[in-house]
RODO-2510 file (C-alpha; in nm, 4 decimals, decimal comma):
residues 247
     n   res          X          Y          Z
     1     m     0,4127    -1,0502     2,7134
     2     a     0,5744    -1,3394     2,5195
     3     y     0,5901    -1,2703     2,1440
     4     r     0,4318    -1,5733     1,9075
     5     a     0,4534    -1,5400     1,5197
     6     p     0,1241    -1,5386     1,3758
     7     e     0,1870    -1,8509     1,2241
     8     p     0,1412    -2,1527     1,4204
     9     p     0,2354    -2,5224     1,3362
    10     t    -0,1332    -2,5899     1,2895
    11     s    -0,2057    -2,3162     1,0654
    12     h    -0,3264    -2,3354     0,7154
    13     v    -0,0390    -2,3272     0,4086
    14     e    -0,0691    -2,1160     0,1093
    15     y     0,1362    -2,0718    -0,1859
    16     l     0,1133    -1,7328    -0,3770
    17     p     0,1498    -1,6616    -0,7262
    18     f     0,4627    -1,4375    -0,6328
    19     t     0,7558    -1,4362    -0,3581
    20     i     0,8315    -1,1381    -0,1165
    21     r     1,1871    -1,1524     0,0424
    22     p     1,4513    -0,8612     0,1206
    23     i     1,6192    -0,7337    -0,1777
    24     c     2,0086    -0,8897    -0,1704
    25     n     2,1961    -0,7310    -0,4799
    26     k     2,2485    -0,4585    -0,6574
    27     e     1,9783    -0,6079    -0,9223
    28     d     1,6797    -0,6536    -0,6473
    29     f     1,7674    -0,2909    -0,5605
    30     e     1,7195    -0,1372    -0,8771
    31     r     1,3635    -0,3085    -0,9595
    32     a     1,2307    -0,1983    -0,6119
    33     l     1,3821     0,1345    -0,6987
    34     h     1,1844     0,1038    -1,0602
    35     i     0,8527    -0,0274    -0,9289
    36     r     0,8641     0,2737    -0,6406
    37     h     0,8877     0,5250    -0,8953
    38     a     0,6267     0,3863    -1,1430
    39     a     0,3862     0,3411    -0,8659
    40     y     0,4157     0,6950    -0,7508
    41     a     0,4259     0,8523    -1,0907
    42     r     0,0727     0,7142    -1,1574
    43     h    -0,0450     0,9090    -0,8577
    44     l     0,2027     1,1866    -0,7518
    45     p     0,4147     1,2480    -1,0903
    46     e     0,5447     1,5695    -0,9921
    47     f     0,7437     1,3533    -0,7030
    48     a     0,8003     1,0464    -0,8912
    49     d     1,1331     1,1799    -1,0331
    50     a     1,2835     1,2273    -0,6771
    51     l     1,2310     0,8474    -0,6218
    52     k     1,4279     0,7495    -0,9239
    53     t     1,7521     0,7242    -0,7435
    54     p     1,7946     0,5876    -0,3831
    55     e     1,7027     0,7829    -0,0657
    56     t     1,9189     0,7783     0,2600
    57     d     1,7203     0,5416     0,4257
    58     d     1,7787     0,2997     0,1877
    59     l     2,1299     0,2168     0,2662
    60     e     2,0952     0,2393     0,6344
    61     d     2,1695    -0,0921     0,8230
    62     d     1,8322    -0,0810     1,0280
    63     v     1,6232    -0,0695     0,6913
    64     t     1,4955    -0,3687     0,5029
    65     i     1,3299    -0,3211     0,1232
    66     f     1,1062    -0,6241     0,0395
    67     l     1,0509    -0,7114    -0,3237
    68     a     0,7537    -0,9092    -0,4487
    69     t     0,8434    -1,1051    -0,7624
    70     s     0,5957    -1,2994    -1,0115
    71     k     0,6513    -1,6515    -1,0297
    72     v     0,5589    -1,6689    -1,3705
    73     d     0,7854    -1,4249    -1,5445
    74     g     0,9882    -1,2757    -1,2777
    75     s     0,8697    -0,9386    -1,3095
    76     a     0,8751    -0,7069    -0,9974
    77     l     0,5255    -0,6694    -0,8338
    78     g     0,5870    -0,4289    -0,5601
    79     s     0,8105    -0,3190    -0,2794
    80     a     0,7977    -0,1837     0,0461
    81     r     1,0842    -0,0279     0,3245
    82     i     1,0724    -0,1051     0,6842
    83     q     1,2903     0,0431     0,9467
    84     n     1,3005    -0,0243     1,2947
    85     n     1,4254     0,1881     1,6156
    86     l     1,6789    -0,0296     1,7601
    87     r     1,9757     0,1736     1,6616
    88     r     1,8150     0,5245     1,5918
    89     p     1,5077     0,7163     1,6002
    90     l     1,2388     0,6183     1,3416
    91     n     1,2716     0,8613     0,9945
    92     l     0,9023     0,9707     1,1015
    93     e     1,0608     1,1007     1,4078
    94     q     1,2529     1,3775     1,2470
    95     s     0,9077     1,5519     1,1649
    96     v     0,6982     1,4116     1,4753
    97     k     0,7270     1,3883     1,8364
    98     l     0,5848     1,0549     1,9372
    99     p     0,3586     1,0441     2,2247
   100     d     0,5538     0,9868     2,5361
   101     w     0,4209     0,6191     2,6148
   102     l     0,5851     0,5046     2,3166
   103     k     0,9163     0,6246     2,4700
   104     g     1,1068     0,3045     2,5055
   105     k     0,9442     0,1044     2,2979
   106     r     1,0845    -0,1049     2,0137
   107     l     0,8956     0,0342     1,6723
   108     a     0,8946    -0,0246     1,3186
   109     e     0,7799     0,2268     1,0579
   110     a     0,7050     0,0944     0,7133
   111     r     0,6768     0,3453     0,4186
   112     r     0,6863     0,3642     0,0058
   113     l     0,4341     0,0773    -0,0348
   114     s     0,4408     0,0351    -0,4209
   115     v     0,2421    -0,2020    -0,6033
   116     a     0,2098    -0,2374    -0,9870
   117     p    -0,1176    -0,1971    -1,1761
   118     g    -0,2832    -0,5525    -1,2354
   119     s    -0,5247    -0,7878    -1,0872
   120     a    -0,2834    -0,9019    -0,8437
   121     g    -0,2525    -0,5493    -0,7021
   122     r    -0,4652    -0,5991    -0,4007
   123     l    -0,3118    -0,9216    -0,2952
   124     v     0,0367    -0,8180    -0,3395
   125     k    -0,0407    -0,5161    -0,1190
   126     h    -0,2110    -0,7306     0,1679
   127     a     0,1349    -0,9869     0,1171
   128     l     0,3639    -0,6904     0,1320
   129     i     0,1824    -0,5296     0,4592
   130     k     0,1946    -0,8841     0,5965
   131     a     0,5690    -0,9108     0,5338
   132     c     0,6167    -0,5740     0,7636
   133     l     0,3888    -0,7571     1,0281
   134     l     0,6190    -1,0701     1,0476
   135     y     0,9277    -0,8238     1,0354
   136     s     0,7873    -0,6455     1,3424
   137     i     0,7448    -1,0072     1,5342
   138     e     1,0623    -1,1587     1,4286
   139     h     1,2325    -0,8190     1,5575
   140     r     1,0227    -0,8287     1,8859
   141     l     0,9283    -0,4604     1,7752
   142     q     0,6085    -0,3785     1,9997
   143     w     0,4261    -0,1225     1,7900
   144     s     0,3904    -0,0724     1,4174
   145     v     0,3546     0,3115     1,3170
   146     l     0,3095     0,5048     0,9993
   147     a     0,2056     0,8368     0,8768
   148     a    -0,0163     0,8685     0,5572
   149     r    -0,2342     1,1493     0,4252
   150     p    -0,5663     1,1126     0,2902
   151     p    -0,6884     0,8981     0,1433
   152     l    -0,4672     0,6264     0,2253
   153     d    -0,5033     0,6782     0,5722
   154     r    -0,8430     0,5287     0,5488
   155     m    -0,6556     0,2303     0,3979
   156     y    -0,4690     0,1786     0,7549
   157     e    -0,7730     0,2756     0,9426
   158     k    -0,9368    -0,0269     0,8026
   159     l    -0,6350    -0,2608     0,8728
   160     l    -0,6864    -0,1581     1,2397
   161     f    -0,4169     0,0954     1,2948
   162     r    -0,5390     0,4103     1,5293
   163     d    -0,4617     0,7247     1,5681
   164     l    -0,1482     0,7876     1,8172
   165     m    -0,1394     1,1795     1,8503
   166     n    -0,3629     1,2283     2,1424
   167     g    -0,6572     1,3889     1,9388
   168     e    -0,4657     1,5523     1,6515
   169     t    -0,6103     1,3668     1,3701
   170     f    -0,3841     1,5374     1,0790
   171     i    -0,0328     1,6821     1,1691
   172     p     0,1767     1,8830     0,8901
   173     l     0,4698     1,7139     0,8317
   174     p     0,7677     1,9695     0,7767
   175     r     0,9130     1,6969     0,5705
   176     a     0,6467     1,6651     0,3471
   177     h     0,5963     2,0275     0,2615
   178     n     0,3438     2,0446     0,5654
   179     v     0,0858     1,8320     0,3823
   180     p    -0,1552     1,7090     0,6803
   181     h    -0,0862     1,3139     0,7586
   182     r    -0,2126     1,1053     1,0096
   183     v     0,0249     0,9162     1,2398
   184     l    -0,1333     0,5605     1,2794
   185     g    -0,0052     0,2631     1,5275
   186     l    -0,0845    -0,1318     1,5344
   187     d    -0,0086    -0,3196     1,8679
   188     m     0,1976    -0,5669     1,7502
   189     e     0,1919    -0,7561     2,0894
   190     q    -0,1881    -0,7766     2,0423
   191     l    -0,2229    -0,8498     1,6838
   192     e    -0,3965    -1,1482     1,6469
   193     a    -0,6276    -1,0751     1,9604
   194     t    -0,7213    -0,7342     1,7900
   195     y    -0,7925    -0,8801     1,4710
   196     t    -1,0083    -1,1539     1,6255
   197     q    -1,2106    -0,9142     1,8641
   198     a    -1,2605    -0,7020     1,5423
   199     g    -1,3537    -1,0172     1,3468
   200     h    -1,1488    -0,8865     1,0673
   201     p    -1,1626    -1,0724     0,7250
   202     l    -0,7744    -1,0485     0,7014
   203     l    -0,7329    -1,2290     1,0400
   204     d    -0,6648    -1,5468     0,8927
   205     f    -0,4559    -1,4298     0,6069
   206     f    -0,2429    -1,2257     0,8579
   207     c    -0,2349    -1,4633     1,1604
   208     h    -0,3585    -1,8247     1,0950
   209     t    -0,2106    -1,8673     0,7379
   210     h     0,1579    -1,9662     0,6498
   211     h     0,2930    -1,8113     0,3323
   212     p     0,5751    -2,0213     0,2587
   213     d     0,6573    -1,7682    -0,0245
   214     i     0,7298    -1,4561     0,2009
   215     k     1,0709    -1,4352     0,3531
   216     v     1,1431    -1,1678     0,5853
   217     d     1,5312    -1,2673     0,6749
   218     g     1,8153    -1,3135     0,4629
   219     s     1,9500    -0,9809     0,3506
   220     r     2,1816    -0,9386     0,6418
   221     a     2,3355    -1,2755     0,5979
   222     a     2,3837    -1,1906     0,2258
   223     i     2,5094    -0,8418     0,2351
   224     a     2,8408    -0,8348     0,3989
   225     d     2,8588    -0,4382     0,3280
   226     k     2,5102    -0,3223     0,2279
   227     s     2,6604     0,0329     0,0774
   228     q     2,8758    -0,1318    -0,1282
   229     a     2,6738    -0,4129    -0,2402
   230     l     2,4000    -0,1857    -0,3389
   231     r     2,6004     0,0571    -0,4669
   232     f     2,4038     0,2984    -0,7178
   233     p     2,5062     0,5084    -0,9981
   234     g     2,5662     0,8711    -0,9131
   235     p     2,5509     1,0584    -0,5853
   236     m     2,3316     0,9355    -0,2760
   237     r     2,0845     1,2213    -0,2384
   238     a     1,9260     1,3363     0,0787
   239     e     1,5510     1,2677     0,0816
   240     a     1,3573     1,5505    -0,0498
   241     p     1,0387     1,6774     0,0851
   242     s     0,7505     1,5399    -0,1056
   243     q     0,3997     1,5354    -0,1141
   244     a     0,3937     1,1407    -0,1129
   245     a     0,2388     0,9469     0,1507
   246     r     0,4649     0,8135     0,4435
   247     l     0,3796     0,4702     0,2993
***
């Protein structure tokens, strides 16, 4: 099936009070880490300290980190990280064997969705999710998959992600202290059709509105050597087990 970005030429254009783009330098990286740590500190303080420094996946070439920045004062409003499986298996596959029908599929896994508190939080969250969806479309990825613990799993269910694990609703993840997570997925090739059939309230936002302030490319061109450009003080640490949501 042919791929098509959910922003046809006749779509409505809407400008946001913030921008979203891939990080492209050390300053961006530090701001993304700060917003990630602050978001987890509010909900999972016992894990937040582990997010003050980069995770291994942050510097991988198949990973993009998005940063939402206020147009008013330049403050960081949110961040998200997304990986594709074009070069290596998804991080999630270290903990879960995905169903056989996904073998050979081009996949994306979004994680570490983090939003600053405030009145714009809901809009920032939806815009970061749209950035991840656009990333999947631009990279011709067929499914967006993620794992989330309750109650965050219900948020993704409302976004029409569905269970992928053949009736196993909650699966303990070894890399997350065996906390039960739901493994969910969204068919990117049928994104617009799925949202249209459901009459989803975010159909226009995700599929029929062009947001010039959301840019999903540019990081590779801006960073000749990602590990050098985003070098962070102190040793790189492996990702620690956590009770945090996968996204």
